Residue frames as a rotation matrix with the C-alpha (Angstrom) as fourth column:
UNK 1
-0.019 0.189 0.982 7.27
0.493 0.856 -0.155 -2.36
-0.870 0.481 -0.110 35.28
UNK 2
0.895 0.435 0.098 6.48
0.314 -0.458 -0.832 0.35
-0.317 0.775 -0.547 32.73
UNK 3
0.519 -0.804 -0.290 10.08
-0.759 -0.589 0.276 1.63
-0.393 0.077 -0.916 32.91
UNK 4
-0.270 -0.569 0.777 11.35
-0.140 0.821 0.554 -1.97
-0.953 0.041 -0.301 32.37
UNK 5
0.341 0.499 0.797 9.21
0.656 0.482 -0.581 -2.39
-0.674 0.721 -0.163 29.32
UNK 6
0.964 -0.071 -0.257 10.41
-0.194 -0.848 -0.493 0.94
-0.183 0.525 -0.831 27.83
UNK 7
0.185 -0.983 0.019 14.02
-0.787 -0.136 0.602 0.02
-0.589 -0.126 -0.798 28.44
UNK 8
-0.197 -0.209 0.958 13.60
0.239 0.937 0.254 -3.41
-0.951 0.279 -0.135 26.81
UNK 9
0.740 0.533 0.411 11.95
0.537 -0.100 -0.838 -1.82
-0.405 0.840 -0.360 23.78
UNK 10
0.767 -0.533 -0.356 14.81
-0.594 -0.800 -0.082 0.64
-0.241 0.275 -0.931 23.46
UNK 11
-0.179 -0.867 0.466 17.37
-0.511 0.486 0.709 -2.20
-0.841 -0.111 -0.529 23.67
UNK 12
0.133 0.284 0.949 15.58
0.560 0.769 -0.309 -4.22
-0.818 0.573 -0.057 21.02
UNK 13
0.980 0.197 -0.002 15.56
0.119 -0.600 -0.791 -1.18
-0.157 0.775 -0.612 18.68
UNK 14
0.478 -0.863 -0.161 19.27
-0.801 -0.504 0.324 -0.57
-0.360 -0.026 -0.932 19.29
UNK 15
-0.220 -0.557 0.801 20.15
-0.131 0.830 0.542 -4.16
-0.967 0.014 -0.255 18.66
UNK 16
0.519 0.444 0.731 18.34
0.652 0.347 -0.674 -4.20
-0.553 0.826 -0.109 15.33
UNK 17
0.968 -0.203 -0.145 20.03
-0.249 -0.797 -0.551 -0.98
-0.004 0.570 -0.822 14.30
UNK 18
0.244 -0.953 0.180 23.47
-0.744 -0.065 0.665 -2.21
-0.622 -0.296 -0.724 15.41
UNK 19
-0.119 -0.272 0.955 23.13
0.264 0.918 0.295 -5.42
-0.957 0.287 -0.038 13.39
UNK 20
-0.864 -0.252 -0.436 22.35
-0.298 -0.441 0.846 -3.37
-0.405 0.861 0.306 10.20
UNK 21
-0.709 0.671 0.216 18.90
0.683 0.577 0.448 -4.87
0.176 0.466 -0.867 9.88
UNK 22
-0.486 0.670 0.561 15.68
-0.299 -0.731 0.614 -3.03
0.821 0.131 0.555 9.57
UNK 23
-0.986 0.159 -0.052 13.84
0.095 0.279 -0.956 -2.85
-0.138 -0.947 -0.290 12.91
UNK 24
-0.343 0.937 -0.065 10.33
0.320 0.052 -0.946 -1.41
-0.883 -0.345 -0.317 13.22
UNK 25
0.431 0.548 -0.717 10.15
-0.411 -0.588 -0.697 -0.04
-0.804 0.594 -0.028 9.65
UNK 26
-0.490 -0.564 0.664 10.74
0.507 0.435 0.744 -1.18
-0.709 0.701 0.073 6.10
UNK 27
-0.105 0.427 -0.898 10.03
-0.660 -0.705 -0.258 0.56
-0.743 0.566 0.356 2.79
UNK 28
-0.294 -0.011 0.956 8.72
0.436 0.889 0.144 -1.37
-0.851 0.459 -0.256 -0.18
UNK 29
-0.459 0.239 -0.856 7.90
-0.794 -0.543 0.274 -1.05
-0.399 0.805 0.439 -3.82
UNK 30
-0.394 0.368 -0.842 5.27
-0.743 0.412 0.528 -3.10
0.541 0.834 0.111 -5.73
UNK 31
0.421 0.599 0.681 3.15
-0.853 0.516 0.074 -6.07
-0.307 -0.612 0.729 -4.85
UNK 32
-0.554 -0.824 -0.119 4.88
-0.822 0.518 0.236 -9.44
-0.133 0.229 -0.964 -4.74
UNK 33
-0.818 0.339 0.466 1.82
0.205 0.927 -0.314 -11.83
-0.538 -0.161 -0.827 -4.63
UNK 34
-0.653 0.653 -0.382 -0.84
-0.707 -0.345 0.618 -12.26
0.272 0.674 0.687 -7.22
UNK 35
-0.834 0.476 0.278 -4.18
0.133 0.662 -0.737 -13.69
-0.535 -0.578 -0.616 -5.98
UNK 36
-0.568 0.784 -0.249 -7.36
-0.614 -0.204 0.762 -14.51
0.547 0.586 0.598 -7.84
UNK 37
-0.973 0.151 -0.174 -10.10
0.231 0.646 -0.728 -15.70
0.003 -0.749 -0.663 -5.45
UNK 38
-0.243 0.949 0.199 -13.87
-0.006 -0.206 0.978 -16.06
0.970 0.237 0.056 -5.24
UNK 39
-0.153 0.249 0.956 -15.74
-0.893 -0.449 -0.026 -15.31
0.423 -0.858 0.291 -2.05
UNK 40
0.405 0.292 0.866 -15.53
-0.775 0.613 0.156 -18.28
-0.485 -0.734 0.474 0.43
UNK 41
0.994 -0.099 -0.047 -13.46
0.052 0.806 -0.589 -20.30
0.096 0.584 0.806 -2.11
UNK 42
0.265 -0.964 0.022 -9.81
0.520 0.162 0.839 -21.32
-0.812 -0.211 0.544 -2.34
UNK 43
0.127 -0.234 -0.964 -7.73
-0.563 -0.817 0.124 -19.22
-0.817 0.527 -0.235 -4.70
UNK 44
0.966 0.103 0.237 -7.53
0.162 0.474 -0.866 -20.04
-0.202 0.874 0.441 -8.37
UNK 45
0.317 -0.912 0.260 -4.14
0.380 -0.129 -0.916 -18.29
0.869 0.389 0.306 -8.44
UNK 46
0.971 -0.170 0.169 -1.89
-0.227 -0.420 0.879 -17.64
-0.079 -0.892 -0.446 -5.32
UNK 47
0.472 -0.880 0.050 1.76
0.873 0.459 -0.163 -17.18
0.121 0.121 0.985 -6.01
UNK 48
0.831 -0.235 0.504 4.52
-0.137 -0.965 -0.223 -14.67
0.539 0.116 -0.834 -5.29
UNK 49
0.197 -0.825 -0.529 7.73
0.932 0.326 -0.161 -13.76
0.305 -0.461 0.833 -3.53
UNK 50
1.000 0.018 0.025 9.42
0.007 -0.922 0.386 -10.99
0.030 -0.386 -0.922 -1.58
UNK 51
0.093 -0.996 0.000 12.96
0.719 0.068 -0.691 -9.59
0.688 0.064 0.723 -1.63
UNK 52
0.922 0.198 -0.332 13.82
0.385 -0.545 0.745 -7.97
-0.034 -0.815 -0.579 1.65
UNK 53
0.131 -0.902 0.411 16.63
0.276 -0.365 -0.889 -5.49
0.952 0.230 0.202 1.63
UNK 54
0.276 -0.002 -0.961 18.06
0.905 0.336 0.260 -5.53
0.323 -0.942 0.095 5.09
UNK 55
-0.335 -0.465 -0.820 19.39
0.732 -0.676 0.084 -2.03
-0.593 -0.572 0.566 5.25
UNK 56
0.748 0.591 -0.302 18.22
0.342 -0.733 -0.588 1.45
-0.569 0.337 -0.750 4.26
UNK 57
-0.428 0.796 -0.428 17.79
-0.529 -0.605 -0.595 3.24
-0.732 -0.029 0.680 1.95
UNK 58
-0.852 0.088 -0.516 17.08
-0.427 0.455 0.781 0.46
0.304 0.886 -0.351 -0.57
UNK 59
-0.066 0.915 0.397 13.43
-0.978 0.020 -0.210 -0.52
-0.200 -0.402 0.894 -0.49
UNK 60
-0.608 0.059 0.792 12.21
0.001 0.997 -0.073 -4.12
-0.794 -0.043 -0.606 -0.30
UNK 61
-0.703 0.380 -0.601 10.35
-0.692 -0.170 0.702 -5.48
0.164 0.909 0.383 -3.32
UNK 62
-0.335 0.687 -0.645 6.89
-0.130 0.644 0.754 -7.06
0.933 0.337 -0.126 -3.27
UNK 63
0.799 0.469 -0.378 6.65
0.319 0.202 0.926 -6.66
0.510 -0.860 0.012 0.58
UNK 64
0.081 -0.824 0.560 9.17
-0.536 -0.510 -0.673 -6.42
0.841 -0.245 -0.483 3.30
UNK 65
0.093 -0.168 -0.981 10.55
0.658 0.751 -0.066 -7.58
0.748 -0.639 0.181 6.61
UNK 66
0.283 0.077 0.956 10.12
-0.594 -0.768 0.238 -6.18
0.753 -0.635 -0.172 10.06
UNK 67
-0.657 -0.677 -0.332 12.25
-0.137 0.541 -0.830 -7.48
0.741 -0.500 -0.448 12.97
UNK 68
0.309 0.658 -0.686 10.56
0.730 0.298 0.615 -8.93
0.609 -0.691 -0.388 16.09
UNK 69
-0.708 -0.548 0.445 10.56
0.116 -0.712 -0.693 -6.32
0.696 -0.439 0.568 18.80
UNK 70
-0.898 0.406 -0.168 8.37
0.127 -0.126 -0.984 -4.82
-0.421 -0.905 0.061 21.51
UNK 71
-0.392 0.795 -0.463 5.60
-0.907 -0.419 0.048 -4.39
-0.156 0.438 0.885 18.84
UNK 72
-0.633 0.217 0.743 3.00
0.030 0.966 -0.257 -7.08
-0.774 -0.141 -0.618 18.20
UNK 73
0.513 0.805 0.299 1.27
0.434 0.058 -0.899 -5.87
-0.740 0.591 -0.320 15.06
UNK 74
-0.664 -0.640 0.388 2.14
0.618 -0.177 0.766 -4.81
-0.421 0.748 0.513 11.47
UNK 75
0.437 0.710 -0.552 0.78
0.145 -0.662 -0.736 -1.64
-0.888 0.241 -0.392 9.78
UNK 76
-0.475 -0.525 0.706 1.14
0.815 0.040 0.578 -1.16
-0.332 0.850 0.409 6.05
UNK 77
0.347 0.496 -0.796 0.63
0.119 -0.865 -0.488 2.27
-0.930 0.074 -0.359 4.56
UNK 78
-0.137 -0.304 0.943 0.58
0.933 0.281 0.227 2.47
-0.334 0.910 0.245 0.75
UNK 79
-0.872 -0.324 -0.367 1.17
0.167 -0.901 0.400 5.55
-0.461 0.287 0.840 -1.36
UNK 80
-0.800 0.591 -0.101 -2.04
-0.320 -0.279 0.905 4.92
0.507 0.757 0.413 -3.38
UNK 81
-0.066 0.816 -0.574 -4.26
0.245 0.571 0.784 2.72
0.967 -0.089 -0.238 -1.19
UNK 82
0.054 0.070 0.996 -3.47
-0.814 -0.575 0.085 4.16
0.578 -0.815 0.026 2.26
UNK 83
-0.660 -0.276 0.699 -4.25
-0.674 0.629 -0.389 1.48
-0.332 -0.727 -0.601 4.91
UNK 84
0.534 0.830 0.162 -6.74
-0.628 0.518 -0.581 -0.29
-0.566 0.209 0.798 2.67
UNK 85
-0.183 -0.772 -0.609 -4.06
-0.942 0.315 -0.116 -2.93
0.282 0.552 -0.785 1.79
UNK 86
0.939 0.343 0.024 -4.40
-0.341 0.924 0.175 -6.66
0.038 -0.172 0.984 1.44
UNK 87
-0.035 -0.990 -0.133 -1.23
-0.813 0.106 -0.572 -8.36
0.581 0.088 -0.809 2.80
UNK 88
0.870 0.211 -0.445 -0.19
0.077 0.834 0.546 -11.49
0.487 -0.509 0.709 4.56
UNK 89
0.246 -0.775 0.581 2.30
-0.944 -0.329 -0.039 -11.78
0.222 -0.539 -0.813 7.39
UNK 90
0.698 -0.098 -0.709 4.42
-0.002 0.990 -0.139 -14.88
0.716 0.099 0.691 7.79
UNK 91
0.366 -0.683 0.632 6.60
-0.897 -0.077 0.436 -16.13
-0.249 -0.727 -0.641 10.64
UNK 92
0.416 -0.273 -0.867 9.02
-0.567 0.667 -0.483 -18.74
0.710 0.693 0.123 9.17
UNK 93
0.609 -0.076 0.790 9.24
-0.752 0.262 0.605 -21.13
-0.253 -0.962 0.102 12.12
UNK 94
0.834 -0.250 0.491 10.75
0.250 0.966 0.068 -24.05
-0.491 0.066 0.868 10.25
UNK 95
0.192 -0.866 -0.462 13.50
-0.263 -0.499 0.826 -21.95
-0.945 -0.037 -0.324 8.65
UNK 96
-0.011 -0.180 0.984 13.09
0.751 0.648 0.127 -23.03
-0.660 0.740 0.128 5.00
UNK 97
-0.811 -0.280 -0.514 12.84
-0.004 -0.875 0.483 -19.43
-0.585 0.394 0.709 3.58
UNK 98
-0.737 0.668 0.105 9.34
0.218 0.088 0.972 -20.32
0.640 0.739 -0.210 2.37
UNK 99
-0.814 0.556 0.166 6.10
-0.434 -0.393 -0.810 -19.03
-0.385 -0.732 0.562 3.81
UNK 100
-0.037 0.869 -0.493 3.10
-0.964 0.098 0.246 -21.23
0.262 0.484 0.835 3.53
UNK 101
-0.676 -0.123 -0.726 1.95
-0.136 0.990 -0.042 -24.82
0.724 0.070 -0.686 3.61
UNK 102
0.316 0.831 -0.458 -0.20
0.335 0.354 0.873 -26.53
0.888 -0.429 -0.166 6.11
UNK 103
-0.339 -0.466 0.817 -0.22
-0.526 -0.627 -0.575 -25.19
0.780 -0.625 -0.032 9.59
UNK 104
0.757 0.637 -0.144 -1.62
-0.282 0.517 0.808 -28.01
0.589 -0.571 0.571 11.62
UNK 105
0.038 -0.802 0.597 0.71
-0.963 -0.189 -0.193 -28.19
0.267 -0.567 -0.779 14.64
UNK 106
0.672 0.276 0.687 -0.32
-0.516 0.840 0.167 -31.77
-0.531 -0.467 0.707 15.14
UNK 107
0.866 -0.345 0.361 1.81
0.494 0.699 -0.517 -32.84
-0.074 0.626 0.776 12.13
UNK 108
-0.013 -0.880 0.474 4.34
0.701 -0.346 -0.623 -30.10
0.713 0.324 0.622 12.09
UNK 109
0.437 0.171 -0.883 4.99
0.864 -0.351 0.360 -28.31
-0.248 -0.921 -0.301 15.44
UNK 110
-0.374 -0.666 -0.645 7.25
0.353 -0.746 0.565 -25.80
-0.857 -0.017 0.515 13.53
UNK 111
0.023 0.470 0.883 4.83
0.998 -0.061 0.006 -25.01
0.057 0.881 -0.470 10.76
UNK 112
-0.870 -0.302 0.389 4.86
0.349 -0.935 0.055 -21.44
0.348 0.184 0.919 9.56
UNK 113
-0.184 0.828 -0.530 2.26
0.731 -0.245 -0.637 -19.02
-0.657 -0.505 -0.560 11.01
UNK 114
-0.840 -0.021 0.543 0.36
0.481 -0.494 0.725 -16.96
0.253 0.869 0.424 8.47
UNK 115
-0.209 0.743 -0.636 -2.03
0.636 -0.391 -0.665 -14.03
-0.743 -0.544 -0.391 9.08
UNK 116
-0.454 0.128 0.882 -4.11
0.842 -0.261 0.472 -12.00
0.290 0.957 0.010 6.67
UNK 117
-0.905 -0.044 -0.424 -5.13
0.224 -0.895 -0.385 -8.33
-0.363 -0.444 0.820 6.70
UNK 118
-0.568 0.687 -0.452 -8.29
-0.821 -0.511 0.255 -8.56
-0.056 0.516 0.855 4.61
UNK 119
-0.578 0.406 0.708 -11.39
0.097 0.895 -0.435 -10.82
-0.810 -0.182 -0.557 4.41
UNK 120
-0.782 0.363 0.508 -13.88
0.622 0.382 0.684 -11.86
0.054 0.850 -0.524 1.84
UNK 121
0.257 0.959 -0.123 -16.46
0.964 -0.264 -0.041 -9.47
-0.072 -0.108 -0.992 3.21
UNK 122
0.385 -0.199 0.901 -14.27
0.516 -0.763 -0.389 -6.44
0.765 0.614 -0.191 2.46
UNK 123
0.998 -0.066 -0.019 -12.94
-0.010 -0.419 0.908 -5.66
-0.068 -0.906 -0.418 5.99
UNK 124
0.268 -0.963 0.036 -9.35
0.022 -0.031 -0.999 -4.56
0.963 0.269 0.013 6.41
UNK 125
0.936 -0.089 -0.340 -7.41
0.351 0.176 0.920 -5.38
-0.022 -0.980 0.196 9.53
UNK 126
0.070 -0.892 0.446 -4.59
0.763 -0.241 -0.600 -2.92
0.643 0.382 0.664 9.31
UNK 127
-0.374 -0.924 0.071 -2.72
-0.914 0.355 -0.199 -2.85
0.159 -0.140 -0.977 11.66
UNK 128
0.416 0.363 -0.834 -2.87
-0.338 0.913 0.229 -6.67
0.844 0.187 0.502 11.59
UNK 129
-0.731 -0.641 -0.234 -2.52
-0.065 0.407 -0.911 -8.41
0.679 -0.651 -0.340 14.91
UNK 130
0.410 -0.844 0.345 -1.85
-0.849 -0.214 0.484 -9.02
-0.335 -0.491 -0.804 17.70
UNK 131
0.581 -0.374 -0.723 0.84
-0.376 0.665 -0.646 -11.37
0.722 0.647 0.246 16.33
UNK 132
0.783 -0.509 -0.358 3.32
0.619 0.574 0.536 -13.73
-0.068 -0.641 0.764 18.06
UNK 133
0.888 -0.460 -0.013 6.46
-0.459 -0.888 0.033 -11.91
-0.027 -0.023 -0.999 18.98
UNK 134
-0.254 -0.947 0.196 9.02
-0.832 0.317 0.455 -14.69
-0.493 -0.047 -0.869 18.39
UNK 135
-0.406 0.039 -0.913 9.44
-0.613 0.729 0.304 -17.97
0.678 0.683 -0.272 16.65
UNK 136
0.761 0.630 -0.152 7.59
-0.363 0.608 0.706 -21.04
0.537 -0.483 0.692 18.19
UNK 137
0.334 -0.608 0.720 9.54
-0.865 0.105 0.490 -22.46
-0.374 -0.787 -0.491 21.10
UNK 138
0.101 -0.411 0.906 11.94
-0.069 0.906 0.419 -25.21
-0.992 -0.105 0.063 20.01
UNK 139
0.810 0.268 0.521 11.85
0.478 0.214 -0.852 -24.23
-0.340 0.939 0.045 16.39
UNK 140
-0.104 -0.988 0.114 14.92
0.949 -0.064 0.309 -23.24
-0.298 0.140 0.944 14.34
UNK 141
0.481 0.353 -0.803 13.41
0.170 -0.936 -0.309 -20.15
-0.860 0.012 -0.510 12.77
UNK 142
0.733 -0.121 0.669 14.16
0.679 0.063 -0.732 -18.70
0.046 0.991 0.128 9.43
UNK 143
-0.325 -0.916 0.235 16.92
0.903 -0.375 -0.211 -16.36
0.281 0.143 0.949 8.30
UNK 144
-0.425 0.211 0.880 14.63
-0.123 -0.977 0.175 -13.42
0.897 -0.033 0.441 9.13
UNK 145
-0.704 0.166 -0.691 13.91
0.701 0.319 -0.638 -13.07
0.115 -0.933 -0.341 12.85
UNK 146
-0.722 0.505 -0.473 10.60
-0.244 -0.826 -0.508 -11.24
-0.647 -0.251 0.720 12.49
UNK 147
0.223 0.961 0.162 7.70
0.103 0.142 -0.985 -10.72
-0.969 0.236 -0.067 10.21
UNK 148
-0.885 -0.408 0.226 7.82
0.251 -0.008 0.968 -11.34
-0.393 0.913 0.109 6.49
UNK 149
-0.086 0.878 -0.470 5.18
-0.125 -0.478 -0.870 -9.25
-0.988 -0.016 0.151 4.73
UNK 150
-0.793 -0.065 0.605 3.76
0.571 0.262 0.778 -10.30
-0.210 0.963 -0.171 1.31
UNK 151
-0.522 0.625 -0.580 1.68
-0.436 -0.780 -0.449 -7.57
-0.733 0.018 0.680 -0.35
UNK 152
-0.387 0.451 0.804 -1.29
0.623 0.771 -0.132 -9.04
-0.680 0.450 -0.579 -2.29
UNK 153
-0.512 0.295 -0.806 -2.21
-0.680 -0.714 0.171 -7.66
-0.525 0.635 0.566 -5.64
UNK 154
-0.978 0.199 0.062 -5.10
0.201 0.813 0.546 -9.42
0.058 0.546 -0.836 -7.22
UNK 155
-0.487 0.872 0.047 -8.82
-0.672 -0.409 0.617 -9.84
0.557 0.269 0.785 -7.61
UNK 156
-0.916 0.314 -0.248 -11.47
0.392 0.829 -0.399 -11.33
0.081 -0.463 -0.883 -5.41
UNK 157
-0.274 0.923 0.271 -15.19
0.083 -0.258 0.963 -11.17
0.958 0.286 -0.006 -4.83
UNK 158
-0.867 0.121 -0.483 -16.37
0.475 -0.091 -0.875 -9.44
-0.150 -0.988 0.021 -1.69
UNK 159
0.012 0.925 -0.379 -19.98
0.223 -0.372 -0.901 -8.85
-0.975 -0.074 -0.210 -2.64
UNK 160
0.970 0.111 -0.215 -18.66
-0.179 -0.271 -0.946 -7.48
-0.163 0.956 -0.243 -5.93
UNK 161
0.470 -0.865 0.174 -15.39
0.882 0.460 -0.098 -8.41
0.005 0.200 0.980 -7.68
UNK 162
0.974 -0.228 0.022 -12.68
-0.228 -0.974 0.002 -5.90
0.021 -0.007 -1.000 -7.02
UNK 163
0.519 -0.850 -0.089 -9.02
0.487 0.380 -0.786 -5.50
0.702 0.364 0.612 -7.47
UNK 164
0.849 -0.326 -0.415 -6.25
0.264 -0.418 0.869 -4.68
-0.457 -0.848 -0.268 -5.01
UNK 165
0.562 -0.711 0.423 -3.28
0.386 -0.227 -0.894 -2.55
0.732 0.665 0.147 -6.12
UNK 166
0.715 -0.458 -0.529 -0.21
0.386 -0.372 0.844 -1.43
-0.583 -0.807 -0.088 -4.30
UNK 167
0.867 -0.424 0.261 2.48
-0.013 -0.544 -0.839 0.99
0.497 0.725 -0.477 -5.40
UNK 168
-0.326 -0.928 -0.178 5.08
0.372 0.047 -0.927 1.86
0.869 -0.369 0.329 -2.76
UNK 169
0.585 0.564 0.582 4.92
-0.317 -0.502 0.805 2.50
0.746 -0.656 -0.115 0.96
UNK 170
-0.447 -0.706 0.549 5.97
-0.738 -0.055 -0.673 1.68
0.506 -0.706 -0.496 4.55
UNK 171
0.442 0.466 -0.767 5.58
0.218 0.773 0.595 -1.38
0.870 -0.430 0.240 6.71
UNK 172
-0.304 -0.430 0.850 5.85
-0.646 -0.562 -0.516 -0.59
0.700 -0.706 -0.107 10.40
UNK 173
-0.429 0.142 -0.892 5.85
0.630 0.755 -0.183 -2.68
0.648 -0.640 -0.413 13.60
UNK 174
-0.449 0.368 0.815 3.26
-0.577 -0.815 0.050 -1.16
0.682 -0.448 0.578 15.99
UNK 175
-0.968 0.249 -0.002 1.17
0.145 0.558 -0.817 -2.12
-0.203 -0.792 -0.576 18.98
UNK 176
-0.403 0.900 -0.164 -2.60
-0.297 -0.298 -0.907 -2.58
-0.866 -0.317 0.388 18.97
UNK 177
-0.993 0.075 -0.088 -3.67
-0.056 0.346 0.936 -4.77
0.101 0.935 -0.340 15.98
UNK 178
-0.425 0.905 -0.003 -7.33
-0.871 -0.410 -0.271 -4.79
-0.247 -0.113 0.963 14.88
UNK 179
0.422 0.601 0.679 -7.79
-0.444 0.790 -0.424 -8.47
-0.790 -0.122 0.600 14.12
UNK 180
-0.663 -0.678 0.317 -7.37
-0.189 0.562 0.805 -10.98
-0.724 0.474 -0.501 11.28
UNK 181
0.182 0.711 -0.680 -8.82
-0.911 -0.138 -0.389 -11.72
-0.370 0.690 0.622 7.78
UNK 182
0.315 0.018 0.949 -8.70
0.073 0.996 -0.043 -14.59
-0.946 0.083 0.313 5.34
UNK 183
0.930 -0.110 0.350 -7.35
0.349 -0.035 -0.937 -13.14
0.115 0.993 0.005 2.02
UNK 184
-0.404 -0.239 -0.883 -4.85
-0.910 0.012 0.413 -13.87
-0.088 0.971 -0.222 0.31
UNK 185
-0.190 0.247 -0.950 -5.80
-0.432 0.848 0.306 -17.51
0.882 0.469 -0.054 0.94
UNK 186
0.863 0.505 -0.023 -6.99
-0.218 0.412 0.885 -20.01
0.456 -0.758 0.465 3.56
UNK 187
0.251 -0.854 0.455 -4.22
-0.967 -0.244 0.076 -20.20
0.047 -0.459 -0.887 6.17
UNK 188
0.312 -0.148 0.938 -4.47
-0.375 0.888 0.265 -24.11
-0.873 -0.435 0.221 6.29
UNK 189
0.497 -0.078 0.864 -3.64
0.677 0.658 -0.330 -24.39
-0.543 0.749 0.380 2.58
UNK 190
0.773 -0.238 -0.588 -1.48
-0.382 -0.914 -0.133 -21.37
-0.506 0.328 -0.798 1.72
UNK 191
0.842 -0.518 0.151 0.82
0.444 0.506 -0.739 -22.23
0.307 0.689 0.657 -1.20
UNK 192
0.307 -0.810 -0.500 4.47
0.751 -0.117 0.650 -21.74
-0.585 -0.575 0.572 -0.20
UNK 193
0.907 -0.126 0.402 5.95
0.171 -0.762 -0.625 -18.34
0.385 0.635 -0.669 -1.25
UNK 194
0.187 -0.938 -0.292 9.68
0.957 0.241 -0.161 -17.58
0.221 -0.249 0.943 -1.11
UNK 195
0.997 -0.060 0.046 11.36
-0.068 -0.981 0.184 -14.72
0.034 -0.186 -0.982 0.48
UNK 196
0.289 -0.957 -0.005 15.03
0.853 0.260 -0.452 -13.79
0.434 0.127 0.892 0.07
UNK 197
0.796 -0.115 -0.594 17.28
0.350 -0.713 0.608 -11.39
-0.493 -0.692 -0.527 1.96
UNK 198
0.437 -0.690 0.578 19.69
0.694 -0.151 -0.704 -8.99
0.573 0.708 0.413 0.32
């Protein structure tokens, strides 16, 4: 069984490389999402976008994209903040190139799934996960078959008001996530954010 899993992982990595898309790694510059939020409250400001560059060496802007693979978590390592990074991961199940909106599967079985790396109490979940490893069954899926990562740059109150800053770094698909937070915004009301592929 272990040999089979290793072989499948290698095949997934080769397939992503052969298609010219980024597999388990993406480089990024800058934060693409601005958030202003009080502890336990909905954001006053929550907007942004990401431009994912599908092939190296050009970095993505404002976040990045990591293909589905044998990994089930996302690790972000920033040049200035290390792993103390606020970000959100989106799976674009409905295929509209937007990440957000209501996620109640009762009304929309193909709603996007959104996960957060930071919470209002100041904890970071980085690597973030474990995450789903594919689109929801029966859903069309977006133009990116994987995780869309939006880096959050903004201010919120976690005991004391503080700011999150990001500069440039690496997004990596890994195993062994450490859990989930609630910042950038409540997952049931996340404003839609656009991502584009270049």
